[in-house]
MIZA-697455 format. One line per field, with one value per residue: residue number from 1; x, y, z of N, C-alpha, C, CB in turn; residue in one letter. Coordinates in steps of 0.05 Angstrom, whole numbers, plus 5000, padded with zeros to 4 digits. Glycine has a CB too. Example, Ala and Ser with C-alpha at 12.3 -4.5 7.8 and 13.67 -1.06 7.14 Angstrom:
<recs>
seq: [1 2]
n.c1: [5264 5257]
n.c2: [4886 4955]
n.c3: [5156 5142]
ca.c1: [5246 5273]
ca.c2: [4910 4979]
ca.c3: [5156 5143]
c.c1: [5264 5258]
c.c2: [4934 5001]
c.c3: [5156 5157]
cb.c1: [5226 5282]
cb.c2: [4911 4988]
cb.c3: [5181 5114]
type: [a s]
</recs>
This chain:
<recs>
seq: [1 2 3 4 5 6 7 8 9 10 11 12 13 14 15 16 17 18 19 20 21 22 23 24 25 26 27 28 29 30 31 32 33 34 35 36 37 38 39 40 41 42 43 44 45 46 47 48 49 50 51 52 53 54 55 56 57 58 59 60 61 62 63 64 65 66 67 68 69 70 71 72 73 74 75 76 77 78 79 80 81 82 83 84 85 86 87 88 89 90 91 92 93 94 95 96 97 98 99 100 101 102 103 104 105 106 107 108 109 110 111 112 113 114 115 116 117 118 119 120 121 122 123 124 125 126 127 128 129 130 131 132 133 134 135 136 137 138 139 140 141 142 143 144 145 146 147 148 149 150 151 152 153 154 155 156 157 158 159 160 161 162 163 164 165 166 167 168 169 170 171 172 173 174 175 176 177 178 179 180 181 182 183 184 185 186 187 188 189 190 191 192 193 194 195 196 197 198 199 200 201 202 203 204 205 206 207 208 209 210 211 212 213 214 215 216 217 218 219 220 221 222 223 224 225 226 227 228 229 230 231]
n.c1: [5194 5189 5128 5102 5096 5048 5006 4956 4953 4958 4924 4922 4955 5004 5044 5097 5092 5058 5000 4995 4953 4960 4933 4909 4953 4969 4971 4916 4885 4871 4820 4791 4735 4752 4803 4854 4825 4830 4840 4859 4911 4926 4881 4842 4799 4764 4808 4800 4754 4724 4715 4746 4712 4673 4648 4612 4626 4639 4641 4695 4729 4777 4850 4901 4967 5020 5078 5115 5149 5188 5231 5279 5279 5281 5228 5182 5194 5193 5140 5113 5134 5114 5060 5054 5067 5022 4980 4998 4989 4985 5032 5047 5088 5116 5101 5067 5034 5064 5059 5095 5108 5111 5071 5007 4956 4913 4858 4878 4923 4939 4936 4912 4946 5015 5077 5138 5206 5248 5223 5197 5206 5164 5155 5182 5161 5152 5128 5072 5042 4977 4941 4894 4825 4794 4743 4744 4741 4791 4837 4872 4880 4844 4807 4760 4771 4777 4733 4717 4766 4827 4885 4953 5015 5084 5143 5192 5233 5225 5248 5219 5185 5206 5262 5315 5314 5309 5332 5359 5351 5405 5450 5415 5386 5342 5302 5250 5258 5279 5246 5200 5182 5170 5130 5093 5072 5054 5017 4975 4959 4951 4922 4889 4863 4835 4806 4773 4751 4770 4784 4845 4854 4840 4881 4913 4953 4977 4996 4961 4922 4930 4979 5038 5089 5083 5072 5125 5172 5184 5143 5099 5108 5105 5051 5026 5040 5012 4960 4955 4948 4908 4847]
n.c2: [5170 5102 5068 5037 4970 4927 4877 4901 4925 4885 4852 4806 4743 4707 4652 4670 4724 4783 4826 4893 4943 5007 5050 5094 5125 5152 5208 5249 5284 5355 5368 5321 5277 5289 5307 5351 5413 5453 5482 5444 5460 5438 5419 5455 5443 5425 5395 5353 5303 5267 5224 5189 5133 5099 5033 4995 4928 4916 4881 4844 4827 4819 4824 4870 4876 4922 4965 5014 5047 5079 5102 5070 5077 5064 5022 5046 5101 5106 5093 5137 5179 5165 5168 5223 5243 5227 5258 5310 5373 5379 5408 5450 5469 5512 5525 5497 5479 5431 5374 5372 5326 5326 5318 5286 5303 5274 5243 5209 5156 5112 5056 4992 4959 4959 4932 4932 4941 4925 4895 4912 4871 4833 4793 4751 4753 4783 4849 4872 4931 4953 5002 5027 5022 4962 4969 5016 5050 5067 5104 5068 5033 5041 5032 5005 4976 4996 4999 4943 4921 4907 4944 4928 4950 4944 4964 5000 5003 4970 4925 4928 4907 4934 4900 4915 4969 4989 5024 5013 5043 5077 5034 4992 4931 4928 4890 4858 4848 4787 4778 4806 4777 4728 4744 4763 4717 4688 4724 4721 4665 4653 4694 4732 4698 4656 4689 4723 4687 4676 4660 4635 4662 4714 4743 4798 4845 4912 4921 4893 4928 4975 4998 4985 4983 4968 4918 4906 4857 4813 4808 4808 4759 4723 4730 4713 4660 4641 4651 4613 4565 4510 4517]
n.c3: [5322 5340 5351 5410 5402 5421 5452 5448 5400 5362 5312 5283 5283 5252 5226 5216 5217 5242 5247 5260 5283 5266 5251 5277 5289 5244 5199 5176 5122 5131 5112 5116 5105 5054 5006 4984 4971 4934 4867 4809 4771 4723 4698 4708 4739 4801 4849 4886 4879 4906 4963 5018 5046 5094 5094 5131 5144 5092 5029 5013 4956 4932 4934 4926 4907 4916 4903 4940 4912 4934 4987 5033 5088 5160 5185 5214 5208 5152 5142 5166 5135 5085 5094 5105 5055 5026 5047 5044 5013 4942 4896 4840 4784 4734 4664 4614 4676 4720 4761 4821 4850 4904 4941 4951 4967 4985 5022 5063 5084 5031 5028 5053 5083 5100 5083 5112 5087 5120 5170 5235 5293 5332 5386 5361 5310 5245 5237 5205 5182 5195 5163 5155 5174 5154 5134 5109 5048 5006 4963 4921 4877 4835 4774 4785 4830 4882 4919 4927 4942 4978 4986 4988 5006 4990 5018 4983 4923 4867 4815 4750 4690 4626 4650 4638 4632 4682 4740 4802 4868 4900 4933 4936 4909 4878 4889 4929 5000 5033 5077 5061 5016 5039 5074 5037 5013 5058 5081 5045 5045 5099 5121 5085 5046 5077 5114 5084 5050 4996 4928 4900 4853 4863 4883 4864 4825 4820 4770 4737 4731 4699 4715 4699 4725 4777 4824 4813 4785 4818 4857 4823 4797 4840 4856 4809 4807 4852 4836 4798 4825 4847 4884]
ca.c1: [5197 5174 5108 5104 5079 5041 4983 4932 4954 4958 4897 4924 4981 5009 5067 5122 5085 5033 4990 4991 4936 4972 4918 4904 4978 4975 4957 4895 4884 4854 4792 4780 4745 4761 4831 4860 4801 4836 4838 4881 4917 4930 4855 4823 4776 4771 4827 4787 4728 4712 4723 4748 4686 4670 4625 4614 4623 4640 4649 4722 4731 4804 4872 4919 4994 5033 5103 5114 5167 5201 5256 5285 5283 5269 5199 5163 5200 5183 5111 5105 5140 5096 5034 5055 5066 4995 4962 5009 4976 5001 5042 5053 5105 5121 5080 5044 5040 5069 5059 5122 5112 5117 5047 4983 4932 4891 4847 4894 4940 4925 4934 4902 4968 5042 5098 5164 5228 5260 5202 5200 5200 5149 5152 5194 5146 5153 5104 5059 5026 4950 4942 4866 4804 4787 4717 4747 4747 4811 4845 4897 4884 4826 4798 4738 4782 4780 4712 4717 4792 4846 4911 4975 5039 5110 5162 5216 5232 5231 5251 5195 5190 5229 5282 5339 5310 5305 5355 5351 5361 5432 5453 5395 5388 5317 5286 5240 5274 5270 5223 5176 5173 5157 5105 5074 5059 5039 4994 4954 4949 4944 4903 4869 4847 4815 4790 4753 4742 4777 4798 4872 4853 4834 4905 4920 4974 4970 5003 4938 4902 4939 5004 5057 5113 5075 5091 5151 5171 5184 5116 5082 5112 5094 5022 5017 5043 4990 4935 4954 4943 4881 4837]
ca.c2: [5149 5078 5064 5012 4948 4909 4860 4916 4933 4862 4843 4779 4731 4685 4636 4686 4753 4792 4851 4912 4965 5032 5070 5118 5140 5163 5233 5252 5311 5372 5368 5294 5255 5299 5314 5378 5424 5474 5475 5430 5478 5423 5414 5477 5432 5420 5373 5331 5297 5245 5221 5162 5128 5073 5016 4974 4901 4916 4856 4844 4805 4817 4838 4881 4882 4946 4974 5043 5061 5099 5097 5047 5085 5045 5016 5066 5126 5106 5094 5164 5196 5159 5178 5252 5247 5224 5279 5337 5386 5379 5433 5450 5491 5513 5533 5489 5469 5403 5366 5369 5300 5329 5312 5278 5317 5254 5244 5195 5135 5099 5026 4980 4948 4964 4912 4945 4927 4912 4897 4910 4844 4831 4765 4733 4755 4808 4865 4886 4953 4959 5031 5037 5002 4948 4978 5042 5050 5087 5106 5053 5020 5050 5010 4991 4958 5009 4991 4915 4910 4917 4949 4922 4962 4934 4987 4997 5010 4944 4923 4922 4903 4917 4902 4928 4998 4996 5031 5013 5065 5073 5016 4971 4914 4928 4867 4858 4833 4760 4779 4815 4756 4708 4756 4765 4691 4680 4741 4710 4638 4651 4716 4742 4677 4645 4709 4734 4665 4684 4642 4644 4680 4741 4758 4814 4865 4938 4918 4883 4950 4999 5009 4962 4983 4963 4921 4897 4830 4791 4805 4800 4730 4709 4731 4697 4632 4635 4650 4588 4542 4502 4525]
ca.c3: [5343 5336 5371 5425 5391 5442 5445 5443 5372 5344 5303 5272 5287 5234 5233 5216 5217 5255 5237 5282 5274 5273 5235 5293 5291 5218 5194 5156 5110 5147 5101 5117 5088 5028 5005 4976 4960 4915 4839 4795 4749 4698 4686 4714 4754 4829 4851 4901 4868 4921 4991 5030 5059 5108 5088 5151 5135 5062 5017 5001 4937 4920 4947 4905 4917 4905 4915 4946 4894 4950 5001 5050 5115 5179 5180 5224 5196 5124 5143 5171 5112 5063 5102 5102 5026 5016 5057 5038 4990 4918 4884 4812 4776 4705 4645 4629 4703 4724 4789 4831 4863 4933 4957 4936 4976 4989 5049 5083 5073 5009 5028 5078 5098 5090 5091 5111 5075 5144 5189 5264 5303 5358 5395 5340 5285 5231 5240 5182 5192 5184 5162 5154 5179 5129 5125 5095 5020 5000 4935 4919 4852 4814 4756 4798 4852 4908 4938 4935 4946 4998 4975 5005 4995 4999 5019 4967 4894 4856 4786 4735 4661 4619 4672 4629 4634 4710 4756 4830 4885 4909 4955 4935 4885 4863 4896 4956 5020 5038 5095 5046 4999 5056 5084 5014 5010 5082 5084 5028 5053 5127 5129 5066 5034 5096 5127 5065 5033 4969 4910 4894 4830 4872 4890 4841 4828 4807 4741 4723 4730 4685 4724 4695 4742 4805 4845 4804 4774 4838 4869 4801 4792 4863 4854 4786 4816 4870 4821 4782 4842 4852 4910]
c.c1: [5179 5153 5113 5085 5073 5016 4957 4930 4952 4930 4898 4952 4983 5034 5092 5117 5061 5025 4983 4975 4949 4957 4913 4929 4985 4959 4935 4896 4865 4825 4779 4750 4752 4792 4834 4835 4805 4834 4863 4888 4922 4904 4836 4799 4784 4788 4813 4759 4714 4722 4731 4721 4686 4645 4626 4608 4625 4651 4676 4724 4758 4824 4891 4946 5006 5062 5101 5130 5181 5225 5257 5291 5272 5239 5181 5168 5189 5153 5101 5110 5121 5068 5033 5054 5037 4977 4972 4996 4995 5010 5049 5072 5108 5097 5084 5052 5044 5070 5088 5128 5117 5094 5024 4958 4908 4881 4864 4912 4925 4918 4923 4925 4994 5061 5125 5185 5244 5241 5212 5193 5186 5144 5159 5178 5150 5127 5097 5041 4998 4946 4914 4848 4798 4759 4720 4756 4767 4818 4872 4901 4868 4816 4776 4746 4781 4758 4713 4744 4808 4873 4933 5001 5064 5130 5186 5211 5243 5231 5224 5203 5189 5252 5307 5338 5308 5332 5348 5362 5389 5433 5433 5398 5362 5298 5274 5259 5263 5246 5198 5165 5159 5130 5084 5058 5042 5015 4970 4942 4940 4923 4882 4851 4827 4796 4767 4743 4745 4789 4826 4873 4848 4857 4915 4943 4965 4976 4980 4917 4916 4964 5025 5080 5107 5062 5120 5151 5170 5156 5096 5084 5101 5064 5012 5019 5020 4964 4932 4948 4914 4873 4832]
c.c2: [5126 5074 5038 4992 4929 4894 4876 4925 4909 4852 4816 4769 4707 4670 4653 4716 4758 4818 4869 4936 4991 5055 5096 5135 5154 5189 5231 5281 5329 5373 5340 5295 5263 5302 5343 5389 5446 5465 5459 5447 5464 5418 5437 5468 5429 5395 5349 5327 5275 5245 5193 5158 5101 5059 4993 4946 4898 4889 4859 4821 4803 4831 4846 4888 4905 4948 5004 5060 5084 5089 5073 5055 5064 5045 5038 5094 5128 5107 5122 5182 5191 5170 5209 5259 5246 5248 5308 5348 5385 5407 5429 5473 5490 5522 5517 5477 5439 5397 5361 5342 5302 5324 5304 5294 5299 5255 5231 5175 5119 5070 5016 4970 4957 4944 4925 4928 4912 4914 4898 4881 4847 4802 4746 4733 4782 4823 4878 4907 4953 4989 5043 5015 4988 4954 5004 5038 5073 5087 5092 5040 5032 5026 4993 4973 4970 4999 4962 4904 4922 4921 4944 4932 4949 4957 4981 5004 4985 4943 4915 4919 4929 4922 4917 4958 5008 5003 5032 5038 5057 5055 4993 4955 4913 4905 4870 4842 4805 4760 4787 4792 4734 4718 4757 4739 4684 4698 4730 4684 4637 4672 4722 4720 4665 4665 4718 4713 4671 4661 4653 4664 4709 4755 4772 4832 4890 4937 4907 4904 4976 5012 4988 4961 4974 4935 4912 4867 4809 4787 4798 4769 4714 4708 4713 4667 4623 4633 4625 4563 4536 4512 4501]
c.c3: [5338 5358 5386 5411 5413 5434 5439 5414 5353 5338 5290 5277 5269 5244 5236 5218 5235 5244 5260 5270 5284 5260 5251 5296 5265 5213 5174 5145 5127 5137 5101 5119 5059 5029 4998 4961 4939 4886 4829 4771 4722 4684 4689 4730 4783 4831 4864 4891 4883 4949 4997 5045 5072 5100 5108 5139 5104 5052 5004 4982 4923 4938 4925 4917 4901 4915 4920 4926 4909 4964 5019 5079 5134 5178 5189 5212 5168 5123 5147 5148 5089 5069 5098 5072 5016 5023 5051 5013 4966 4910 4855 4805 4745 4689 4619 4656 4704 4754 4798 4844 4892 4951 4940 4943 4978 5017 5070 5069 5053 5013 5055 5095 5084 5101 5089 5098 5097 5167 5218 5272 5330 5364 5373 5314 5272 5233 5214 5194 5179 5186 5160 5164 5153 5119 5108 5066 5015 4971 4932 4891 4829 4798 4768 4821 4879 4928 4946 4943 4968 4984 4996 4992 5007 4996 5001 4938 4879 4826 4773 4705 4646 4638 4663 4630 4663 4723 4785 4845 4895 4934 4956 4909 4869 4867 4924 4974 5022 5057 5080 5029 5015 5066 5061 5011 5034 5088 5069 5040 5082 5135 5108 5056 5053 5108 5109 5046 5004 4954 4906 4871 4838 4884 4865 4846 4813 4777 4725 4719 4722 4698 4722 4714 4770 4807 4838 4799 4795 4850 4848 4797 4815 4862 4831 4793 4834 4855 4805 4798 4843 4880 4928]
cb.c1: [5190 5192 5080 5096 5093 5036 4978 4931 4979 4975 4885 4917 4985 5013 5071 5138 5080 5037 4964 5018 4907 5002 4891 4895 5000 4970 4977 4867 4874 4865 4792 4792 4725 4748 4845 4885 4784 4863 4835 4873 4941 4944 4843 4814 4768 4745 4851 4788 4731 4717 4700 4773 4663 4670 4626 4594 4597 4658 4627 4744 4709 4804 4886 4905 5012 5017 5127 5124 5151 5181 5264 5308 5269 5279 5192 5165 5231 5194 5100 5118 5169 5094 5028 5080 5083 4982 4956 5040 4968 4986 5066 5028 5133 5130 5080 5027 5019 5096 5042 5128 5135 5126 5040 4978 4926 4901 4820 4876 4951 4942 4962 4884 4967 5051 5096 5173 5247 5288 5182 5182 5226 5122 5123 5196 5116 5161 5109 5043 5040 4928 4958 4859 4779 4790 4699 4768 4722 4837 4847 4897 4877 4840 4822 4725 4810 4779 4685 4706 4808 4849 4913 4977 5040 5119 5170 5227 5248 5212 5272 5174 5171 5238 5290 5346 5286 5292 5367 5362 5342 5446 5451 5367 5396 5323 5301 5212 5274 5293 5228 5183 5196 5175 5110 5088 5080 5058 5000 4963 4971 4968 4919 4883 4866 4829 4806 4764 4712 4795 4783 4889 4833 4811 4927 4895 5001 4985 5027 4926 4888 4917 5002 5067 5124 5056 5083 5172 5195 5204 5108 5089 5141 5103 5012 5035 5070 4988 4933 4980 4954 4877 4811]
cb.c2: [5162 5053 5065 5016 4934 4924 4840 4941 4948 4839 4864 4779 4723 4695 4614 4679 4763 4794 4847 4922 4962 5033 5059 5110 5121 5143 5254 5245 5311 5400 5380 5279 5233 5326 5297 5380 5434 5486 5500 5400 5495 5397 5389 5489 5405 5417 5381 5336 5289 5218 5230 5159 5132 5078 5005 4980 4890 4939 4846 4842 4808 4829 4820 4906 4856 4972 4967 5048 5072 5110 5121 5031 5113 5052 4990 5068 5131 5082 5076 5175 5191 5129 5171 5264 5227 5198 5276 5335 5414 5365 5443 5451 5490 5486 5564 5469 5478 5394 5340 5391 5286 5357 5336 5249 5339 5226 5231 5181 5117 5102 5014 4957 4918 4993 4886 4953 4946 4926 4875 4931 4827 4847 4760 4705 4749 4803 4887 4865 4980 4943 5039 5046 5016 4918 4983 5059 5053 5082 5136 5031 4991 5070 4993 4974 4950 5039 4998 4898 4913 4898 4978 4891 4992 4909 4993 4969 5036 4923 4902 4944 4883 4923 4874 4919 5007 4973 5058 4988 5071 5099 5031 4982 4886 4930 4841 4845 4847 4743 4800 4839 4744 4701 4784 4773 4670 4682 4770 4705 4618 4655 4741 4756 4655 4630 4733 4757 4659 4708 4640 4620 4671 4740 4739 4830 4854 4961 4901 4859 4953 5018 5020 4964 5011 4985 4906 4902 4826 4799 4831 4815 4724 4722 4760 4703 4627 4656 4675 4584 4547 4472 4542]
cb.c3: [5371 5334 5359 5455 5366 5469 5467 5461 5366 5357 5284 5241 5317 5206 5213 5192 5189 5287 5219 5294 5284 5264 5227 5321 5298 5196 5185 5168 5081 5147 5073 5141 5088 5021 4983 4959 4982 4920 4822 4787 4755 4703 4699 4688 4742 4846 4867 4931 4839 4908 5010 5050 5040 5139 5058 5174 5143 5052 4997 5023 4916 4891 4968 4891 4914 4913 4897 4974 4870 4971 5016 5038 5121 5207 5194 5255 5195 5109 5165 5196 5103 5059 5132 5114 5012 5026 5086 5035 4996 4895 4900 4794 4790 4695 4640 4614 4723 4710 4793 4851 4850 4937 4975 4942 4956 4981 5049 5103 5096 4984 5023 5071 5099 5097 5073 5138 5061 5150 5186 5279 5305 5356 5405 5351 5289 5201 5262 5164 5187 5199 5138 5125 5191 5134 5148 5110 5002 5017 4926 4939 4854 4796 4748 4778 4845 4905 4926 4913 4921 5022 4965 5011 4998 4983 5047 4969 4887 4868 4779 4738 4649 4590 4681 4600 4618 4725 4746 4844 4908 4916 4980 4937 4893 4835 4893 4957 5047 5051 5117 5029 4983 5081 5095 4989 5005 5106 5075 5000 5048 5145 5135 5043 5023 5117 5136 5050 5040 4970 4882 4888 4810 4892 4902 4831 4818 4820 4738 4739 4757 4684 4753 4667 4743 4815 4869 4826 4756 4861 4883 4775 4788 4889 4851 4761 4830 4892 4802 4767 4870 4849 4908]
type: [m t p i i d h t r i v f t g t f f c i a d v s a s l p r h p s w p h g f m g p d p t t g q p y s k g t y r a i p g r k i d r v v y h q t e g g y a p a w t q l q e t a q f f v r d p r w k g d p p r w t g q g r g w p g f a y g l l v p f s p i v f e d r w v v f q c n s l d l v t w h t g d g c n e p g i g v a f q g y f a f e p v q h f r p l k g q d g h p s d a q l q i a e d l w f e y f k p t f k l s n k r l e t h s m h k k p s c p g v d l d n l a a r i r a l d d]
</recs>
């Protein structure tokens, strides 16, 4: 069921979008702030080696765009399904054991914000979900980016290089929605850049940090165009 989006949830209002804090509605792992505490059979080592942690007033020096590489269910349904995926304990099968992809076993939702493929509309604005306190350091990018960065995920499975090897999900064309592309730009110029006093060069993508498929060519190109602008 979609939560009631009202003014008590809205933490920022832009020209075409608003940000609603829904973090209290998302599940956490039972061992919070740890994740799955059992062994990882692929390494023989404990699976959870760290925690999510809050750093009040933490210094944000970058924003990292991602794609979920998942489905296109309605906005709130997909958010809940993605959240459950992150906190569900991982499973392995086979010999040697392989991760089944059915759960991450992480402490909570990975990203600070999620941009739905077909956003809910509140007072004529698209709703972006804030999924964690911005003081909370989560696991979203690695490569030294988790503590100083905010991860923003765009719902969907989008084309990445080399494009000729990409196959979109059934019924989709492999591109972000028009709403997502507008939000991707406006989030930066209306919210992240002025709020955290960031240079345009601080809009990054996961592909810059060892995951070439994320967030896909459209969002990679948009972020590259913004990074090339003068401040």
